Every structure is written in structure tokens, then in C-alpha cells.
N, C-alpha and C positions, 0 to 999 in steps of 0.2 A: 291742789290747784284745780280750777275749773276753766276749761277752754271751750267757748261756745256752748256752754251748758253741759259739757261732758267732763266728768271727774277724771283727772290725769294724775299719775304718780311721778312727780319730778322732785329731785333733791332740792332742799332749801338752799338758796344762794345761787342758783343757776341764773344766767343772764337771759334776757328776753330774746336776744338773737340766737342763743343756743336752743331755746325751746322752739322758736320758729323754724330753725333748720331741721330739728328732729321731727317736727310735725309736717315738714315738706312745703312750707310757705316760702315764697320769694318776696323779700321785703319791698321791692319796687312795685309790687302788685297789690299791696295790702295797706290797711290802716289798723292800728291796734289801740284798744281801750283797756286799761287796767284799773279795776275798781272804779269804773265810771269816769275815768279821766283819760283823755287821749295822750298817748306817749309819742313824742316827736321821733321821727325816724333817726335823727342824729343821736338819740339816746339808746337805741336798741342794743348796741354793743356793751353799754355800761349799766343798763337798767337791771338791777338785781330783783329777782322775784322771791316771794315767800310762799310757803305751802298753802296759805289761806287766800291767795290772790285769785281774782276772777278776771279772766281775759275774754275779750270779745275781739275776734279777728274778722275783718270785713275785706273781701276780695273785690277789686275793681273789675267791672265787666263792661265790655264795649257793646255797642249796639245802636240801633237807630230806629 
């Protein structure tokens, strides 16, 4: 699995929410794209990942 361009070693069948927790992300502060498709936040708990998936995680930043 690749997360933001970095190869990661996670077991096949892990959920997106489990990976995000292990990587230290807070779901309310991010958006996730898996294989070039946005994953709705409501699906994070049930979205099953494969070893070949490519994730892009974008953090929201405040500013002005």
C-alpha cells in the first residue's frame, strides 16, 4: 500500500479507519482519496483496503 507516495506495509483487508488511526490522522481534519477516487467519511469504518491501493490523505489547514 502506498500512502502519500510512501510505501507502507499493512495487512490485506484492513479498514481505512484503522490505517488512518495507525498513521495518526484525525478523520475530521482530512480528506482521503483511494486509487484516485474520494472516499466519503461515512465509509471510513467499512472501507476495506488492498495491498496494492494508493491513498492520498489531505489535511485541512486554516489560514487567511
